[in-house]
N, C-alpha and C positions, 0 to 999 in steps of 0.2 A: 504493500500499500505506499502510495505516495505521501508526503508530508502535508501536501494541499488538500488531499482527500481527507485524511485525518482532522486537519483543521477545519474543513468545511462541515465535516460530520460532527464535530464540536460544537460549532455554531449552530448547527441544526439542532441538535439535542438541547443546547442551552436555551434556544428559543422556544422549542417546543414544550419545555418544562417551565419557562417563564411565568405563565399563570399562576404556577404554584410558588415558586420562589419569591416573585414579585408580590403576591398577595401577604404572604407571610412576612416578608420585610416591610411593607407598607404598613400593614397592622401595627408592628412593632413600633416603626418610626412614628406613626401618628400618636400612640400612645406615650412614647417618650416625649415628644413634643408637647403635648397636652400637660403632662406633669411638669416639664420644665418651665412652661409658660404660666404656671401657676394655678392650674387646674379650675379655670373660672366656672362658677355656678351657673351661669347664664352667657354662654359664648355667643357672639355675635356671627354675622354672617362673614366678615373678614376674617375672622378667626377660623372659621370652618373652611373657607376657601384655602387659606394659608396652610391649614393643617393637612390638606389633601395634596395640594399642588407642589408645595416645597419638597416634601419628602419622595413624591413621585418624579419629581424633575431631577432630583439628586441621585435617586436610584436609576433612571434613566442615563444620566451622564456617566455614572459609574459602568452601566451596562455597555455604553457607546466605548469607553475607555477599554473593556475587556474584549470587545469586538476589534478595536484597534491592535490590541496586543496579540489576538490570536491571527488576524489576517492583515499584517503590516504591509504586505506587498500589494494588496487589492482590497483596500478597506470598504469601498462602496459595495463591491461583490459580497465581502463577509457581511455588511450591514444588510443587504438585500436577502442574503440567506436566514440571518437572525430574525429580521422583521417578518419574513414571509412565514417562518417556522412559529413564530409568536401567534401571528394571527391563525396558523393552522392549529396550534395548541389551545388557544382561547377557543375556537371553533369545537375542536375534540372534547375539551373539558365541559363545554356548555351541553353538548351531545350526550355526554357520559351521564351528566346531572339531570338530564331531560328539561333543560332550559333553552333549548334552541331559539325561543322568541326573545330572548334576553341577548342575544349576540349583537343585534345592531345597536342596542343600547350600550353595550359594554365598549363597543368602539367609539361611542359618541360621548362616553363619560370623559369629564374634565382630568381625572387621575390617569386614564390611559393615554389620553392626548398629550398630557405632561410628561408621562413615561416615554412615549414615542418621540416627543420633541427633544428630551434630554439624549435619548438613545441615537438621534439622527444628527444632532449638532456636532459632536467630536469626530465622527468618522468624515464628515463633509468637510470640516476644517482641516483635518489631517490630510486628506486627500488633495485639497486645494493647496495647502502648504507644500505638499510634495510635487504637485505638477507646476507650480509657480516657482519651485526652487528655493 
């Protein structure tokens, strides 16, 4: 097996299982942020948004960095494999839990969008930096 095939397979598995590890990390991050910010009795909308968006974006940025580390030669290709398998994994897990009608909502959720943006930023910047020299 070539190294490229092993790296692509690793990215595929990482993306396929992303709904599992991303959900667990996000839940732990949200709880930690809630506690660190003083556990308000009546949190406002801004607090709720920040409590979802910031951890999702940070986890996405870390995921983008992992994609770059695994596929340094072709970060956009690695990103496409990761995101494609993430979407497949989200759909598979929805099918397994009999929640297929929730798949469109999952892709429109602000947390998922923040994660996707975070996972997209670093590979694109890295690819642009490599191309421009």
